[in-house]
VMD Tcl script that draws the C-alpha trace (Angstrom):
set ca {
  {100.57 91.51 98.17}
  {102.53 90.31 95.14}
  {100.64 87.03 94.74}
  {97.26 88.65 95.40}
  {97.28 90.60 92.15}
  {97.36 93.95 93.95}
  {98.47 96.89 91.82}
  {100.13 98.69 94.74}
  {102.17 97.83 97.78}
  {104.08 100.10 100.10}
  {105.74 100.99 103.36}
  {104.09 102.03 106.62}
  {105.78 103.76 109.56}
  {103.95 103.54 112.86}
  {104.51 103.85 116.57}
  {105.65 100.64 118.20}
  {103.33 99.07 120.74}
  {103.15 95.68 122.44}
  {101.85 93.94 119.30}
  {103.35 93.57 115.83}
  {102.32 96.26 113.31}
  {99.39 97.58 115.35}
  {100.71 100.95 116.55}
  {99.27 104.27 115.42}
  {100.25 104.95 111.78}
  {102.50 107.98 111.21}
  {103.06 107.79 107.45}
  {102.70 105.56 104.41}
  {104.24 105.52 100.95}
  {102.78 103.71 97.93}
  {104.91 101.58 95.58}
  {103.40 100.33 92.30}
  {103.48 96.64 91.46}
  {104.86 96.43 87.93}
  {103.76 93.77 85.42}
  {107.18 92.13 85.20}
  {108.02 92.34 88.92}
  {109.31 89.37 90.79}
  {108.62 89.25 94.52}
  {112.26 90.23 95.06}
  {111.98 93.25 92.71}
  {108.95 94.55 94.56}
  {110.48 93.91 97.98}
  {113.60 95.86 96.98}
  {111.54 98.87 95.82}
  {109.41 98.83 98.97}
  {112.54 98.65 101.16}
  {114.09 101.58 99.27}
  {110.99 103.71 99.90}
  {110.80 102.53 103.50}
  {114.35 103.74 104.18}
  {113.55 107.18 102.77}
  {110.26 107.32 104.66}
  {111.92 106.41 108.00}
  {114.35 109.30 107.58}
  {111.56 111.73 106.66}
  {109.35 110.68 109.60}
  {112.23 110.70 112.11}
  {113.14 114.25 111.05}
  {109.50 115.35 111.26}
  {109.19 113.88 114.76}
  {112.38 115.58 115.96}
  {111.29 118.89 114.43}
  {107.74 118.58 115.83}
  {106.16 118.81 112.38}
  {103.61 116.04 112.92}
  {100.09 117.02 113.95}
  {96.90 114.98 114.12}
  {93.51 115.71 112.58}
  {90.48 115.26 114.82}
  {89.79 111.90 113.14}
  {93.28 110.63 114.05}
  {94.94 111.03 110.66}
  {98.56 112.21 110.95}
  {99.64 115.30 109.03}
  {103.32 116.03 108.39}
  {104.11 119.68 107.74}
  {106.67 120.39 105.03}
  {109.96 121.75 106.35}
  {110.38 124.04 103.35}
  {106.78 125.29 103.28}
  {105.01 125.05 106.68}
  {101.63 125.72 105.02}
  {101.97 122.52 102.96}
  {101.49 118.98 104.30}
  {103.26 115.93 102.90}
}
mol new
graphics top color blue
foreach p $ca { graphics top sphere $p radius 0.5 }
foreach p [lrange $ca 0 end-1] q [lrange $ca 1 end] { graphics top cylinder $p $q radius 0.2 }
display resetview
C-alpha cells in the first residue's frame, strides 16, 4: 500500500474462515496516507484504527446490531440512534 502510491490504506474486520483474510467482511475503516509518512507511521495509524474498529464491531455483534443488505453488504446500526447506520 505505502510503496504503491495509494492515497488511502485502512483496516478490515472480517469473519475468520479456513483461509487467510478471505472471510466475509464486517467493517472497514479508511486511513489516509500522508505525504511525509514512513511505512512505520502509516502502520501505526492503521493499527490504532484497527483496535478501535475491533471494539466497535465486537460490541455490535454482541448487541445484534449488524444486519446484511440483500447484496451482502454489512450494515451496523448505531447504538445511540438505531435509525442510523455506521
